[in-house]
N, CA, C, O and CB atoms as a CASP TS submission, in Angstrom:
PFRMAT TS
TARGET T0000
AUTHOR 0000-0000-0000
METHOD Language model
MODEL 1
PARENT N/A
ATOM      1  N   MET     1     126.331 106.966 143.301  1.00  0.00           N
ATOM      2  CA  MET     1     125.104 106.261 143.558  1.00  0.00           C
ATOM      3  C   MET     1     124.273 107.074 144.548  1.00  0.00           C
ATOM      4  O   MET     1     124.802 107.721 145.452  1.00  0.00           O
ATOM      5  CB  MET     1     125.384 104.838 144.092  1.00  0.00           C
ATOM      6  N   SER     2     122.987 107.024 144.354  1.00  0.00           N
ATOM      7  CA  SER     2     122.080 107.801 145.183  1.00  0.00           C
ATOM      8  C   SER     2     121.873 107.129 146.537  1.00  0.00           C
ATOM      9  O   SER     2     121.876 105.904 146.651  1.00  0.00           O
ATOM     10  CB  SER     2     120.740 107.989 144.473  1.00  0.00           C
ATOM     11  N   LYS     3     121.694 107.955 147.546  1.00  0.00           N
ATOM     12  CA  LYS     3     121.456 107.432 148.892  1.00  0.00           C
ATOM     13  C   LYS     3     119.970 107.335 149.194  1.00  0.00           C
ATOM     14  O   LYS     3     119.573 106.941 150.290  1.00  0.00           O
ATOM     15  CB  LYS     3     122.141 108.312 149.932  1.00  0.00           C
ATOM     16  N   LEU     4     119.154 107.697 148.214  1.00  0.00           N
ATOM     17  CA  LEU     4     117.715 107.632 148.414  1.00  0.00           C
ATOM     18  C   LEU     4     117.243 106.181 148.339  1.00  0.00           C
ATOM     19  O   LEU     4     117.811 105.385 147.592  1.00  0.00           O
ATOM     20  CB  LEU     4     116.982 108.496 147.370  1.00  0.00           C
ATOM     21  N   PRO     5     116.223 105.836 149.099  1.00  0.00           N
ATOM     22  CA  PRO     5     115.721 104.457 149.040  1.00  0.00           C
ATOM     23  C   PRO     5     114.996 104.200 147.719  1.00  0.00           C
ATOM     24  O   PRO     5     114.395 105.103 147.136  1.00  0.00           O
ATOM     25  CB  PRO     5     114.776 104.174 150.228  1.00  0.00           C
ATOM     26  N   VAL     6     115.063 102.990 147.276  1.00  0.00           N
ATOM     27  CA  VAL     6     114.396 102.593 146.042  1.00  0.00           C
ATOM     28  C   VAL     6     112.914 102.409 146.349  1.00  0.00           C
ATOM     29  O   VAL     6     112.530 101.656 147.243  1.00  0.00           O
ATOM     30  CB  VAL     6     115.023 101.282 145.447  1.00  0.00           C
ATOM     31  N   ARG     7     112.105 103.111 145.590  1.00  0.00           N
ATOM     32  CA  ARG     7     110.651 103.027 145.797  1.00  0.00           C
ATOM     33  C   ARG     7     110.042 102.108 144.753  1.00  0.00           C
ATOM     34  O   ARG     7     110.410 102.125 143.578  1.00  0.00           O
ATOM     35  CB  ARG     7     109.992 104.434 145.730  1.00  0.00           C
ATOM     36  N   GLU     8     109.139 101.341 145.205  1.00  0.00           N
ATOM     37  CA  GLU     8     108.399 100.503 144.267  1.00  0.00           C
ATOM     38  C   GLU     8     107.221 101.321 143.752  1.00  0.00           C
ATOM     39  O   GLU     8     106.436 101.874 144.523  1.00  0.00           O
ATOM     40  CB  GLU     8     107.917  99.164 144.941  1.00  0.00           C
ATOM     41  N   VAL     9     107.123 101.380 142.443  1.00  0.00           N
ATOM     42  CA  VAL     9     106.074 102.179 141.840  1.00  0.00           C
ATOM     43  C   VAL     9     105.033 101.243 141.242  1.00  0.00           C
ATOM     44  O   VAL     9     105.349 100.396 140.407  1.00  0.00           O
ATOM     45  CB  VAL     9     106.649 103.139 140.763  1.00  0.00           C
ATOM     46  N   ASN    10     103.818 101.402 141.668  1.00  0.00           N
ATOM     47  CA  ASN    10     102.717 100.611 141.126  1.00  0.00           C
ATOM     48  C   ASN    10     102.117 101.419 139.983  1.00  0.00           C
ATOM     49  O   ASN    10     101.420 102.406 140.218  1.00  0.00           O
ATOM     50  CB  ASN    10     101.635 100.269 142.231  1.00  0.00           C
ATOM     51  N   ARG    11     102.380 101.011 138.765  1.00  0.00           N
ATOM     52  CA  ARG    11     101.948 101.767 137.589  1.00  0.00           C
ATOM     53  C   ARG    11     100.764 101.121 136.890  1.00  0.00           C
ATOM     54  O   ARG    11     100.628 101.239 135.672  1.00  0.00           O
ATOM     55  CB  ARG    11     103.093 101.911 136.616  1.00  0.00           C
ATOM     56  N   GLN    12      99.945 100.470 137.606  1.00  0.00           N
ATOM     57  CA  GLN    12      98.762  99.870 136.995  1.00  0.00           C
ATOM     58  C   GLN    12      97.703 100.957 136.874  1.00  0.00           C
ATOM     59  O   GLN    12      96.922 101.197 137.794  1.00  0.00           O
ATOM     60  CB  GLN    12      98.233  98.648 137.834  1.00  0.00           C
ATOM     61  N   VAL    13      97.697 101.613 135.707  1.00  0.00           N
ATOM     62  CA  VAL    13      96.795 102.730 135.477  1.00  0.00           C
ATOM     63  C   VAL    13      95.479 102.237 134.884  1.00  0.00           C
ATOM     64  O   VAL    13      94.410 102.751 135.215  1.00  0.00           O
ATOM     65  CB  VAL    13      97.446 103.767 134.552  1.00  0.00           C
ATOM     66  N   LEU    14      95.561 101.247 134.012  1.00  0.00           N
ATOM     67  CA  LEU    14      94.369 100.750 133.322  1.00  0.00           C
ATOM     68  C   LEU    14      93.785  99.550 134.055  1.00  0.00           C
ATOM     69  O   LEU    14      94.492  98.802 134.729  1.00  0.00           O
ATOM     70  CB  LEU    14      94.702 100.373 131.868  1.00  0.00           C
ATOM     71  N   SER    15      92.497  99.393 133.904  1.00  0.00           N
ATOM     72  CA  SER    15      91.842  98.239 134.513  1.00  0.00           C
ATOM     73  C   SER    15      92.208  96.986 133.727  1.00  0.00           C
ATOM     74  O   SER    15      92.604  97.082 132.565  1.00  0.00           O
ATOM     75  CB  SER    15      90.299  98.430 134.560  1.00  0.00           C
ATOM     76  N   PRO    16      92.084  95.822 134.336  1.00  0.00           N
ATOM     77  CA  PRO    16      92.398  94.579 133.620  1.00  0.00           C
ATOM     78  C   PRO    16      91.550  94.382 132.363  1.00  0.00           C
ATOM     79  O   PRO    16      92.024  93.827 131.371  1.00  0.00           O
ATOM     80  CB  PRO    16      92.205  93.395 134.544  1.00  0.00           C
ATOM     81  N   ARG    17      90.310  94.833 132.405  1.00  0.00           N
ATOM     82  CA  ARG    17      89.430  94.684 131.243  1.00  0.00           C
ATOM     83  C   ARG    17      89.945  95.524 130.072  1.00  0.00           C
ATOM     84  O   ARG    17      89.956  95.066 128.930  1.00  0.00           O
ATOM     85  CB  ARG    17      87.982  95.093 131.601  1.00  0.00           C
ATOM     86  N   VAL    18      90.370  96.757 130.365  1.00  0.00           N
ATOM     87  CA  VAL    18      90.890  97.628 129.316  1.00  0.00           C
ATOM     88  C   VAL    18      92.201  97.061 128.774  1.00  0.00           C
ATOM     89  O   VAL    18      92.447  97.099 127.568  1.00  0.00           O
ATOM     90  CB  VAL    18      91.098  99.067 129.849  1.00  0.00           C
ATOM     91  N   GLU    19      93.033  96.542 129.660  1.00  0.00           N
ATOM     92  CA  GLU    19      94.292  95.941 129.206  1.00  0.00           C
ATOM     93  C   GLU    19      94.037  94.737 128.308  1.00  0.00           C
ATOM     94  O   GLU    19      94.734  94.549 127.311  1.00  0.00           O
ATOM     95  CB  GLU    19      95.150  95.523 130.406  1.00  0.00           C
ATOM     96  N   ALA    20      93.052  93.927 128.650  1.00  0.00           N
ATOM     97  CA  ALA    20      92.714  92.763 127.822  1.00  0.00           C
ATOM     98  C   ALA    20      92.185  93.203 126.464  1.00  0.00           C
ATOM     99  O   ALA    20      92.525  92.605 125.443  1.00  0.00           O
ATOM    100  CB  ALA    20      91.674  91.876 128.531  1.00  0.00           C
ATOM    101  N   THR    21      91.362  94.235 126.443  1.00  0.00           N
ATOM    102  CA  THR    21      90.824  94.749 125.180  1.00  0.00           C
ATOM    103  C   THR    21      91.945  95.287 124.299  1.00  0.00           C
ATOM    104  O   THR    21      91.977  95.017 123.098  1.00  0.00           O
ATOM    105  CB  THR    21      89.781  95.852 125.445  1.00  0.00           C
ATOM    106  N   LEU    22      92.854  96.039 124.883  1.00  0.00           N
ATOM    107  CA  LEU    22      93.977  96.579 124.110  1.00  0.00           C
ATOM    108  C   LEU    22      94.895  95.476 123.600  1.00  0.00           C
ATOM    109  O   LEU    22      95.425  95.569 122.493  1.00  0.00           O
ATOM    110  CB  LEU    22      94.776  97.563 124.958  1.00  0.00           C
ATOM    111  N   ALA    23      95.083  94.439 124.398  1.00  0.00           N
ATOM    112  CA  ALA    23      95.908  93.308 123.948  1.00  0.00           C
ATOM    113  C   ALA    23      95.243  92.595 122.776  1.00  0.00           C
ATOM    114  O   ALA    23      95.920  92.177 121.837  1.00  0.00           O
ATOM    115  CB  ALA    23      96.150  92.314 125.106  1.00  0.00           C
ATOM    116  N   LEU    24      93.927  92.457 122.827  1.00  0.00           N
ATOM    117  CA  LEU    24      93.191  91.820 121.720  1.00  0.00           C
ATOM    118  C   LEU    24      93.314  92.647 120.455  1.00  0.00           C
ATOM    119  O   LEU    24      93.567  92.108 119.377  1.00  0.00           O
ATOM    120  CB  LEU    24      91.704  91.634 122.085  1.00  0.00           C
ATOM    121  N   ILE    25      93.136  93.952 120.582  1.00  0.00           N
ATOM    122  CA  ILE    25      93.265  94.832 119.417  1.00  0.00           C
ATOM    123  C   ILE    25      94.673  94.768 118.860  1.00  0.00           C
ATOM    124  O   ILE    25      94.863  94.726 117.645  1.00  0.00           O
ATOM    125  CB  ILE    25      92.905  96.280 119.784  1.00  0.00           C
ATOM    126  N   GLN    26      95.659  94.762 119.741  1.00  0.00           N
ATOM    127  CA  GLN    26      97.052  94.697 119.307  1.00  0.00           C
ATOM    128  C   GLN    26      97.332  93.387 118.564  1.00  0.00           C
ATOM    129  O   GLN    26      98.118  93.374 117.617  1.00  0.00           O
ATOM    130  CB  GLN    26      97.996  94.836 120.513  1.00  0.00           C
ATOM    131  N   GLY    27      96.717  92.319 118.971  1.00  0.00           N
ATOM    132  CA  GLY    27      96.900  91.041 118.302  1.00  0.00           C
ATOM    133  C   GLY    27      96.201  90.967 116.956  1.00  0.00           C
ATOM    134  O   GLY    27      96.710  90.355 116.017  1.00  0.00           O
ATOM    135  N   LEU    28      95.029  91.595 116.863  1.00  0.00           N
ATOM    136  CA  LEU    28      94.245  91.525 115.624  1.00  0.00           C
ATOM    137  C   LEU    28      94.640  92.579 114.594  1.00  0.00           C
ATOM    138  O   LEU    28      94.315  92.436 113.416  1.00  0.00           O
ATOM    139  CB  LEU    28      92.783  91.672 115.943  1.00  0.00           C
ATOM    140  N   LEU    29      95.323  93.614 115.010  1.00  0.00           N
ATOM    141  CA  LEU    29      95.636  94.720 114.113  1.00  0.00           C
ATOM    142  C   LEU    29      96.425  94.304 112.871  1.00  0.00           C
ATOM    143  O   LEU    29      96.060  94.733 111.776  1.00  0.00           O
ATOM    144  CB  LEU    29      96.405  95.760 114.859  1.00  0.00           C
ATOM    145  N   PRO    30      97.476  93.502 112.971  1.00  0.00           N
ATOM    146  CA  PRO    30      98.190  93.121 111.736  1.00  0.00           C
ATOM    147  C   PRO    30      97.320  92.330 110.751  1.00  0.00           C
ATOM    148  O   PRO    30      97.387  92.549 109.541  1.00  0.00           O
ATOM    149  CB  PRO    30      99.416  92.297 112.090  1.00  0.00           C
ATOM    150  N   ALA    31      96.524  91.432 111.268  1.00  0.00           N
ATOM    151  CA  ALA    31      95.662  90.637 110.384  1.00  0.00           C
ATOM    152  C   ALA    31      94.604  91.518 109.722  1.00  0.00           C
ATOM    153  O   ALA    31      94.350  91.395 108.524  1.00  0.00           O
ATOM    154  CB  ALA    31      94.985  89.496 111.172  1.00  0.00           C
ATOM    155  N   MET    32      93.996  92.396 110.496  1.00  0.00           N
ATOM    156  CA  MET    32      92.970  93.277 109.941  1.00  0.00           C
ATOM    157  C   MET    32      93.566  94.229 108.910  1.00  0.00           C
ATOM    158  O   MET    32      92.925  94.538 107.906  1.00  0.00           O
ATOM    159  CB  MET    32      92.286  94.072 111.059  1.00  0.00           C
ATOM    160  N   THR    33      94.779  94.689 109.150  1.00  0.00           N
ATOM    161  CA  THR    33      95.445  95.565 108.183  1.00  0.00           C
ATOM    162  C   THR    33      95.674  94.827 106.869  1.00  0.00           C
ATOM    163  O   THR    33      95.456  95.386 105.794  1.00  0.00           O
ATOM    164  CB  THR    33      96.786  96.080 108.748  1.00  0.00           C
ATOM    165  N   ALA    34      96.110  93.579 106.952  1.00  0.00           N
ATOM    166  CA  ALA    34      96.344  92.791 105.738  1.00  0.00           C
ATOM    167  C   ALA    34      95.042  92.526 104.995  1.00  0.00           C
ATOM    168  O   ALA    34      95.001  92.599 103.767  1.00  0.00           O
ATOM    169  CB  ALA    34      97.027  91.464 106.084  1.00  0.00           C
ATOM    170  N   ILE    35      93.987  92.222 105.729  1.00  0.00           N
ATOM    171  CA  ILE    35      92.695  91.945 105.089  1.00  0.00           C
ATOM    172  C   ILE    35      92.149  93.202 104.409  1.00  0.00           C
ATOM    173  O   ILE    35      91.704  93.144 103.263  1.00  0.00           O
ATOM    174  CB  ILE    35      91.677  91.417 106.127  1.00  0.00           C
ATOM    175  N   LEU    36      92.183  94.319 105.102  1.00  0.00           N
ATOM    176  CA  LEU    36      91.676  95.561 104.512  1.00  0.00           C
ATOM    177  C   LEU    36      92.523  96.005 103.329  1.00  0.00           C
ATOM    178  O   LEU    36      91.991  96.523 102.347  1.00  0.00           O
ATOM    179  CB  LEU    36      91.631  96.667 105.560  1.00  0.00           C
ATOM    180  N   GLY    37      93.828  95.812 103.410  1.00  0.00           N
ATOM    181  CA  GLY    37      94.701  96.135 102.275  1.00  0.00           C
ATOM    182  C   GLY    37      94.371  95.277 101.066  1.00  0.00           C
ATOM    183  O   GLY    37      94.343  95.772  99.939  1.00  0.00           O
ATOM    184  N   GLY    38      94.123  93.998 101.292  1.00  0.00           N
ATOM    185  CA  GLY    38      93.752  93.106 100.201  1.00  0.00           C
ATOM    186  C   GLY    38      92.422  93.488  99.568  1.00  0.00           C
ATOM    187  O   GLY    38      92.273  93.446  98.347  1.00  0.00           O
ATOM    188  N   LEU    39      91.458  93.859 100.400  1.00  0.00           N
ATOM    189  CA  LEU    39      90.166  94.295  99.862  1.00  0.00           C
ATOM    190  C   LEU    39      90.304  95.576  99.051  1.00  0.00           C
ATOM    191  O   LEU    39      89.631  95.744  98.034  1.00  0.00           O
ATOM    192  CB  LEU    39      89.161  94.504 100.995  1.00  0.00           C
ATOM    193  N   TRP    40      91.169  96.473  99.492  1.00  0.00           N
ATOM    194  CA  TRP    40      91.392  97.711  98.752  1.00  0.00           C
ATOM    195  C   TRP    40      92.025  97.416  97.391  1.00  0.00           C
ATOM    196  O   TRP    40      91.645  98.022  96.389  1.00  0.00           O
ATOM    197  CB  TRP    40      92.286  98.669  99.562  1.00  0.00           C
ATOM    198  N   VAL    41      92.988  96.490  97.347  1.00  0.00           N
ATOM    199  CA  VAL    41      93.634  96.127  96.079  1.00  0.00           C
ATOM    200  C   VAL    41      92.617  95.507  95.124  1.00  0.00           C
ATOM    201  O   VAL    41      92.594  95.841  93.939  1.00  0.00           O
ATOM    202  CB  VAL    41      94.808  95.144  96.324  1.00  0.00           C
ATOM    203  N   VAL    42      91.786  94.616  95.626  1.00  0.00           N
ATOM    204  CA  VAL    42      90.762  93.980  94.778  1.00  0.00           C
ATOM    205  C   VAL    42      89.776  95.023  94.258  1.00  0.00           C
ATOM    206  O   VAL    42      89.398  94.994  93.087  1.00  0.00           O
ATOM    207  CB  VAL    42      90.005  92.878  95.564  1.00  0.00           C
ATOM    208  N   SER    43      89.364  95.933  95.118  1.00  0.00           N
ATOM    209  CA  SER    43      88.432  96.975  94.705  1.00  0.00           C
ATOM    210  C   SER    43      89.039  97.863  93.619  1.00  0.00           C
ATOM    211  O   SER    43      88.373  98.187  92.636  1.00  0.00           O
ATOM    212  CB  SER    43      88.021  97.822  95.907  1.00  0.00           C
ATOM    213  N   THR    44      90.287  98.250  93.794  1.00  0.00           N
ATOM    214  CA  THR    44      90.967  99.079  92.794  1.00  0.00           C
ATOM    215  C   THR    44      91.089  98.335  91.466  1.00  0.00           C
ATOM    216  O   THR    44      90.868  98.915  90.402  1.00  0.00           O
ATOM    217  CB  THR    44      92.361  99.496  93.298  1.00  0.00           C
ATOM    218  N   TYR    45      91.439  97.061  91.529  1.00  0.00           N
ATOM    219  CA  TYR    45      91.580  96.252  90.319  1.00  0.00           C
ATOM    220  C   TYR    45      90.245  96.159  89.569  1.00  0.00           C
ATOM    221  O   TYR    45      90.202  96.322  88.350  1.00  0.00           O
ATOM    222  CB  TYR    45      92.094  94.839  90.673  1.00  0.00           C
ATOM    223  N   LEU    46      89.163  95.897  90.300  1.00  0.00           N
ATOM    224  CA  LEU    46      87.865  95.769  89.647  1.00  0.00           C
ATOM    225  C   LEU    46      87.407  97.091  89.034  1.00  0.00           C
ATOM    226  O   LEU    46      86.810  97.097  87.957  1.00  0.00           O
ATOM    227  CB  LEU    46      86.826  95.271  90.643  1.00  0.00           C
ATOM    228  N   ASP    47      87.680  98.212  89.707  1.00  0.00           N
ATOM    229  CA  ASP    47      87.333  99.520  89.147  1.00  0.00           C
ATOM    230  C   ASP    47      88.100  99.781  87.849  1.00  0.00           C
ATOM    231  O   ASP    47      87.535 100.307  86.891  1.00  0.00           O
ATOM    232  CB  ASP    47      87.624 100.634  90.168  1.00  0.00           C
ATOM    233  N   GLN    48      89.378  99.419  87.814  1.00  0.00           N
ATOM    234  CA  GLN    48      90.178  99.629  86.608  1.00  0.00           C
ATOM    235  C   GLN    48      89.704  98.724  85.480  1.00  0.00           C
ATOM    236  O   GLN    48      89.696  99.135  84.320  1.00  0.00           O
ATOM    237  CB  GLN    48      91.663  99.380  86.895  1.00  0.00           C
ATOM    238  N   GLN    49      89.311  97.504  85.806  1.00  0.00           N
ATOM    239  CA  GLN    49      88.802  96.601  84.783  1.00  0.00           C
ATOM    240  C   GLN    49      87.492  97.126  84.197  1.00  0.00           C
ATOM    241  O   GLN    49      87.265  97.029  82.991  1.00  0.00           O
ATOM    242  CB  GLN    49      88.599  95.198  85.364  1.00  0.00           C
ATOM    243  N   LYS    50      86.645  97.674  85.039  1.00  0.00           N
ATOM    244  CA  LYS    50      85.377  98.229  84.563  1.00  0.00           C
ATOM    245  C   LYS    50      85.623  99.408  83.634  1.00  0.00           C
ATOM    246  O   LYS    50      84.972  99.521  82.595  1.00  0.00           O
ATOM    247  CB  LYS    50      84.496  98.662  85.747  1.00  0.00           C
ATOM    248  N   ALA    51      86.552 100.287  83.990  1.00  0.00           N
ATOM    249  CA  ALA    51      86.876 101.434  83.144  1.00  0.00           C
ATOM    250  C   ALA    51      87.488 100.967  81.826  1.00  0.00           C
ATOM    251  O   ALA    51      87.199 101.537  80.774  1.00  0.00           O
ATOM    252  CB  ALA    51      87.840 102.390  83.872  1.00  0.00           C
ATOM    253  N   SER    52      88.325  99.942  81.874  1.00  0.00           N
ATOM    254  CA  SER    52      88.945  99.411  80.668  1.00  0.00           C
ATOM    255  C   SER    52      87.893  98.802  79.736  1.00  0.00           C
ATOM    256  O   SER    52      87.951  98.994  78.521  1.00  0.00           O
ATOM    257  CB  SER    52      90.004  98.362  81.032  1.00  0.00           C
ATOM    258  N   ASN    53      86.946  98.078  80.301  1.00  0.00           N
ATOM    259  CA  ASN    53      85.891  97.477  79.481  1.00  0.00           C
ATOM    260  C   ASN    53      85.016  98.543  78.845  1.00  0.00           C
ATOM    261  O   ASN    53      84.581  98.381  77.705  1.00  0.00           O
ATOM    262  CB  ASN    53      85.032  96.531  80.321  1.00  0.00           C
ATOM    263  N   THR    54      84.752  99.619  79.550  1.00  0.00           N
ATOM    264  CA  THR    54      83.955 100.715  78.991  1.00  0.00           C
ATOM    265  C   THR    54      84.687 101.344  77.814  1.00  0.00           C
ATOM    266  O   THR    54      84.082 101.643  76.785  1.00  0.00           O
ATOM    267  CB  THR    54      83.653 101.782  80.069  1.00  0.00           C
ATOM    268  N   THR    55      85.993 101.544  77.971  1.00  0.00           N
ATOM    269  CA  THR    55      86.794 102.120  76.886  1.00  0.00           C
ATOM    270  C   THR    55      86.804 101.197  75.676  1.00  0.00           C
ATOM    271  O   THR    55      86.671 101.658  74.542  1.00  0.00           O
ATOM    272  CB  THR    55      88.233 102.387  77.357  1.00  0.00           C
ATOM    273  N   ARG    56      86.959  99.908  75.907  1.00  0.00           N
ATOM    274  CA  ARG    56      86.958  98.948  74.800  1.00  0.00           C
ATOM    275  C   ARG    56      85.618  98.958  74.061  1.00  0.00           C
ATOM    276  O   ARG    56      85.582  98.883  72.833  1.00  0.00           O
ATOM    277  CB  ARG    56      87.263  97.534  75.319  1.00  0.00           C
ATOM    278  N   LEU    57      84.533  99.048  74.803  1.00  0.00           N
ATOM    279  CA  LEU    57      83.208  99.065  74.188  1.00  0.00           C
ATOM    280  C   LEU    57      83.039 100.300  73.310  1.00  0.00           C
ATOM    281  O   LEU    57      82.526 100.207  72.195  1.00  0.00           O
ATOM    282  CB  LEU    57      82.113  99.025  75.266  1.00  0.00           C
ATOM    283  N   LEU    58      83.468 101.452  73.810  1.00  0.00           N
ATOM    284  CA  LEU    58      83.360 102.671  73.011  1.00  0.00           C
ATOM    285  C   LEU    58      84.234 102.609  71.760  1.00  0.00           C
ATOM    286  O   LEU    58      83.823 103.069  70.695  1.00  0.00           O
ATOM    287  CB  LEU    58      83.745 103.882  73.851  1.00  0.00           C
ATOM    288  N   GLU    59      85.419 102.051  71.879  1.00  0.00           N
ATOM    289  CA  GLU    59      86.302 101.907  70.719  1.00  0.00           C
ATOM    290  C   GLU    59      85.710 100.941  69.693  1.00  0.00           C
ATOM    291  O   GLU    59      85.860 101.141  68.488  1.00  0.00           O
ATOM    292  CB  GLU    59      87.691 101.421  71.161  1.00  0.00           C
ATOM    293  N   ALA    60      85.041  99.898  70.173  1.00  0.00           N
ATOM    294  CA  ALA    60      84.426  98.941  69.251  1.00  0.00           C
ATOM    295  C   ALA    60      83.241  99.559  68.522  1.00  0.00           C
ATOM    296  O   ALA    60      82.974  99.211  67.372  1.00  0.00           O
ATOM    297  CB  ALA    60      83.978  97.687  70.004  1.00  0.00           C
ATOM    298  N   GLN    61      82.531 100.468  69.172  1.00  0.00           N
ATOM    299  CA  GLN    61      81.362 101.093  68.563  1.00  0.00           C
ATOM    300  C   GLN    61      81.722 102.318  67.727  1.00  0.00           C
ATOM    301  O   GLN    61      80.858 102.864  67.041  1.00  0.00           O
ATOM    302  CB  GLN    61      80.374 101.483  69.634  1.00  0.00           C
ATOM    303  N   LYS    62      82.944 102.748  67.770  1.00  0.00           N
ATOM    304  CA  LYS    62      83.364 103.963  67.070  1.00  0.00           C
ATOM    305  C   LYS    62      83.093 103.909  65.561  1.00  0.00           C
ATOM    306  O   LYS    62      82.564 104.881  65.021  1.00  0.00           O
ATOM    307  CB  LYS    62      84.838 104.202  67.309  1.00  0.00           C
ATOM    308  N   PRO    63      83.432 102.817  64.853  1.00  0.00           N
ATOM    309  CA  PRO    63      83.141 102.794  63.410  1.00  0.00           C
ATOM    310  C   PRO    63      81.644 102.933  63.098  1.00  0.00           C
ATOM    311  O   PRO    63      81.273 103.553  62.102  1.00  0.00           O
ATOM    312  CB  PRO    63      83.664 101.498  62.803  1.00  0.00           C
ATOM    313  N   VAL    64      80.805 102.368  63.933  1.00  0.00           N
ATOM    314  CA  VAL    64      79.360 102.467  63.717  1.00  0.00           C
ATOM    315  C   VAL    64      78.914 103.915  63.883  1.00  0.00           C
ATOM    316  O   VAL    64      78.128 104.419  63.081  1.00  0.00           O
ATOM    317  CB  VAL    64      78.588 101.545  64.698  1.00  0.00           C
ATOM    318  N   TYR    65      79.406 104.575  64.905  1.00  0.00           N
ATOM    319  CA  TYR    65      79.031 105.958  65.142  1.00  0.00           C
ATOM    320  C   TYR    65      79.550 106.876  64.033  1.00  0.00           C
ATOM    321  O   TYR    65      78.860 107.811  63.626  1.00  0.00           O
ATOM    322  CB  TYR    65      79.558 106.418  66.497  1.00  0.00           C
ATOM    323  N   GLU    66      80.748 106.614  63.552  1.00  0.00           N
ATOM    324  CA  GLU    66      81.304 107.416  62.453  1.00  0.00           C
ATOM    325  C   GLU    66      80.478 107.222  61.183  1.00  0.00           C
ATOM    326  O   GLU    66      80.234 108.180  60.451  1.00  0.00           O
ATOM    327  CB  GLU    66      82.784 107.036  62.192  1.00  0.00           C
ATOM    328  N   LYS    67      80.050 106.003  60.922  1.00  0.00           N
ATOM    329  CA  LYS    67      79.217 105.712  59.766  1.00  0.00           C
ATOM    330  C   LYS    67      77.864 106.438  59.865  1.00  0.00           C
ATOM    331  O   LYS    67      77.352 106.956  58.872  1.00  0.00           O
ATOM    332  CB  LYS    67      79.003 104.195  59.638  1.00  0.00           C
ATOM    333  N   GLN    68      77.299 106.466  61.082  1.00  0.00           N
ATOM    334  CA  GLN    68      76.033 107.166  61.267  1.00  0.00           C
ATOM    335  C   GLN    68      76.212 108.675  61.049  1.00  0.00           C
ATOM    336  O   GLN    68      75.320 109.330  60.511  1.00  0.00           O
ATOM    337  CB  GLN    68      75.470 106.889  62.676  1.00  0.00           C
ATOM    338  N   LEU    69      77.331 109.215  61.454  1.00  0.00           N
ATOM    339  CA  LEU    69      77.566 110.642  61.273  1.00  0.00           C
ATOM    340  C   LEU    69      77.707 111.003  59.789  1.00  0.00           C
ATOM    341  O   LEU    69      77.250 112.061  59.355  1.00  0.00           O
ATOM    342  CB  LEU    69      78.819 111.071  62.040  1.00  0.00           C
ATOM    343  N   THR    70      78.329 110.133  59.033  1.00  0.00           N
ATOM    344  CA  THR    70      78.493 110.425  57.617  1.00  0.00           C
ATOM    345  C   THR    70      77.168 110.327  56.867  1.00  0.00           C
ATOM    346  O   THR    70      76.968 111.017  55.867  1.00  0.00           O
ATOM    347  CB  THR    70      79.511 109.480  57.003  1.00  0.00           C
ATOM    348  N   LEU    71      76.280 109.490  57.333  1.00  0.00           N
ATOM    349  CA  LEU    71      74.969 109.358  56.678  1.00  0.00           C
ATOM    350  C   LEU    71      74.077 110.487  57.112  1.00  0.00           C
ATOM    351  O   LEU    71      72.927 110.567  56.679  1.00  0.00           O
ATOM    352  CB  LEU    71      74.309 108.000  57.002  1.00  0.00           C
TER
END
């Protein structure tokens, strides 16, 4: 065991306002991550649906275009 005296260390580096702001961010981060992840999934889904509908439209019009080419 050390014979040195135990020193009390005051480690308050950040101001109370900064600590409160960081605590708020830490509390909101999981919720914001879930919300942004959900928005990204919805956006990806809608983009894929739009591309799928475009493909379906072109496939539906294909016989008409082939008929025009033969004429």
